[in-house]
C-alpha positions, 0 to 999 in steps of 0.5 A, a space after each residue: 098937028 092934031 089934038 085929042 080930048 080924052 076922059 079917063 075913068 076908073 081909079 085915076 085920082 089920088 094916084 099920080 095920074 096927072 103928074 105921070 101923064 105930064 112926064 110921058 107927054 114930055 118924053 113924047 114931045 106932046 103938049 096939052 093938059 091933064 086935070 081932075 074933074 069933080 066926078 072922079 075922072 081925069 080930063 086930058 088933051 094932047 096935041 102933037 104929031 099923030 104918031 106921038 098923040 096915038 102913043 100918049 092915048 095908048 099910055 092913058 089906057 094903062 096909066 101909071 102904077 097904082 091906077 085902074 083905068 076903066 075906060 078912055 073916051 077920045 074925041 077930036 078937037 082943033 089944034 091950039 098950038 100949045 107949047 107945053 103939057 100942063 097939070 091944071 087945077 080941078 074943074 
């Protein structure tokens, strides 16, 4: 299991990005979270098998219809053993 932290910039709030990320995470069987940040970005952490995490990170680079992703900055973080993907409150 691996875990990655991502910050997604662009037009990514108010377009269903977090909820669409949750649906994609369920399809890929990865855990973690997505939340809006006060600076207009979306923060995402994804945990799972390397191939599925990579697929989720690829999805983050395009996102759902209606958004415009400008960049995705990804860093490695320690796996936490979470069992679901959640939409969290704004931080």
